[in-house]
C-alpha positions, 0 to 999 in steps of 0.5 A, a space after each residue: 728798223 726798231 731795236 728794243 734794248 733790254 734794260 740791265 740792272 746792277 745790284 749794289 751792296 746794301 748798307 748792312 753788307 758795307 758795314 759788315 765788310 768794314 767791320 771784318 776788315 777792321 778785325 783783320 787789320 787789328 789782328 795783323 797789327 797785334 801780331 806784328 807788334 807782338 813780333 817786333 816786341 819779341 825781337 826787341 826783347 832779344 836785343 835787350 838780352 843781346 845787349 846784356 850778353 855783350 856787356 858780359 864781356 865788359 864785366 869780365 874785362 872789368 873784373 880781370 883788369 880793373 884799371 880799364 874801368 877807372 881807378 877803382 875798377 867797377 866801383 867807379 862805374 855809374 853809367 846810364 846810357 841816356 846820359 851819353 857814352 862812357 869812356 870806360 865801358 865803351 858800349 853803345 846800346 842797340 837802337 831804343 835800348 836803355 842801359 844802366 850799370 852801377 857798382 860798388 867795391 864788391 858787387 855790380 848790377 846791369 839793367 837793360 830795357 826798351 819801352 817797346 819791349 814785350 817784357 822789359 819795358 821799364 827799369 822796374 822790369 828791366 833785364 838784369 845781370 848781376 855779380 851775385 843774386 840780389 844785387 838788382 833786387 830791392 831789399 836784398 842786403 847787397 842791393 845796389 840801386 839804379 843811378 839817379 839819372 836812370 831813375 829820372 830818365 826811365 819810362 813808365 814812371 821809372 819803376 825806381 823810387 816810390 818814395 816809401 821805405 828807405 834803405 840806409 847804409 852805413 858808409 865806413 869808407 870815410 871812417 868815424 869822425 866828428 862830421 860837421 858839414 855836408 854837401 851833394 851834387 844834384 845827382 847825388 853821386 858827388 859828396 863833400 864832408 868835413 871832420 871837426 875838430 882837427 880833421 880833413 875834408 873828405 870827397 866821394 864820387 860814388 854816392 858815398 860808397 868810397 871816400 878820399 881824404 883831401 889833404 890839400 886843404 889841411 887839417 882843420 875845424 871843417 864846418 858849413 859846406 855847399 856845392 854847385 849842381 855838378 859837384 865841381 865847385 865847392 865851398 867849405 868853412 874852416 873854423 879854426 882860422 876863420 877862412 873859407 876854402 873853395 875848389 873848382 875840381 871837386 875837392 882835389 885842390 883848394 884855394 883859401 879865401 879870406 873870410 869876412 867872419 866866422 861863417 855858420 852856414 853857406 849856400 850856393 847857386 847851381 852854377 857855383 858863382 853866387 854864394 851867401 854866407 852867414 856869420 855866427 854872430 854878425 852879418 850876412 855876406 854874398 859873393 858873385 864870383 865863387 868866393 873870390 871876393 865878398 860883400 857884407 850885407 848890413 841890411 838884415 842887421 847883426 844877428 846870430 846867424 847860426 840858423 842855416 841858409 838856403 838858395 834858389 838854384 839861380 841864387 836870387 831867392 834866399 832864406 836865412 834863419 836867426 837863432 838867438 832867437 830871432 826871425 826868418 829873413 828872405 831876399 829876392 835879389 841875391 842878398 842885397 835886400 832882406 825882409 823880416 818874415 814875422 809870420 813864423 814868429 821869433 824863435 831859435 831857427 836852426 835849419 832851412 831848406 829851399 826848392 830850386 825856384 825858392 818858392 817852397 821853403 822849410 825851416 826848423 826850430 832848435 827845440 821846436 817844430 818844422 815850419 813850411 812856406 809855399 810862397 817864398 816865406 811870406 806865410 808859414 805853416 807849422 808842421 807838428 807831424 815830426 814833433 818838437 825836436 832839436 832840428 839841426 839840418 834840412 835838405 830838399 829836393 828841387 821841387 820841394 816835395 821830398 824833404 829830410 830833416 835831422 835832429 841832434 840826438 834822435 832820429 831822421 825824418 822824411 817827407 814826400 809831400 812838402 812837409 805836410 806829413 813826416 816819417 820817422 826813419 828808425 832804420 838809420 838809428 838814433 844818432 847825433 845827426 849834424 848834417 843832411 844832403 839830398 840829390 835834386 830828385 829827392 831819391 839819394 839822401 846822405 846824413 852825417 853823424 857827429 861822432 860816427 859815420 856817414 849814412 846813405 839812404 835810397 828810396 825803394 
């Protein structure tokens, strides 16, 4: 018997139909993802706000019981959660949230943000809580800038320093003195300044807002100063007795070091172990043990080393200026040997600064122009943008891009392009600027007026 089987055909999807299905699925998946992200971002917004509410209790505690927030109450707080915990605030942010708390003697500003937030993604758009309106607002008279650590660690460009206008503040806490030396820690929070003549050393741990007179070092003609990156190791020259003084606890106590001669300038490696000092009318000296002992470097000869000296962070690359007039000299072996740099010419070199790696240098002539180098001093370029001035002091950011130069009897000048162009800082006034210093990121600036006050500047 023969059976006839019917053929059955299964109809398949066409290519166009498959494409349509895939597209529809993709659209639905996108909508789901966007909706999910919106929900999670909104939830993150709430955690950011909740962290600020929890900080409200800390704000109240610090206001009513300042001793629980440091010796100076909230003025002692400059905390960025990305740098670790704070022993006084004792607050742990929610997962992913970043907190920055800063304060001075009268106001405080708390900021909270999270890169995954819908609203509070960066430091610039952070949720804020402030003591009075304007404390967290750039340009306000009582504005308190975020800590340098917050600016360095924030996402989306940080929303912090744009390196445009600088807000300058006259810091009266240290009084009006004949300021002659100045140095800063890398984050700009710890400062040391010397009063000359017949004055004291002063230190600050809150970027110059408050100052402590350090009587342990006694009264003297305090001049050149240098600091380790963390601000703990300091070296300052006292011109009355021709001694160097060093400190290993941020200036609380000091040790007198027998000086080789009258030091017109000093510089330090980032760890504070390698030091270099310049004799006003003599030789250069180096130390590899934080100033305990010194070695005279005669290879560069006897010069009028009043033109300043600068060091790379590792202490190997140095630059020094002869101001009699003379030349600029550089060293790549921590001062053992020196090379005369003639491309910049013989002149009255009175100020120098260096990037952290020692490649970008800037030097100023007393009664002349500023010069820059990008090859560790081999070649130099004259920069006329700031004019011909009596340049007294220069400071540089670690990358060498942001500079501040002080003229004696005029204005401060700043640059954000390694000295190619300069901006006259009229807001700080025309003064006898004798010394300047900068944080490593170039965001925090400090300048000392010879016969006036110390001024701090912050980019906004």
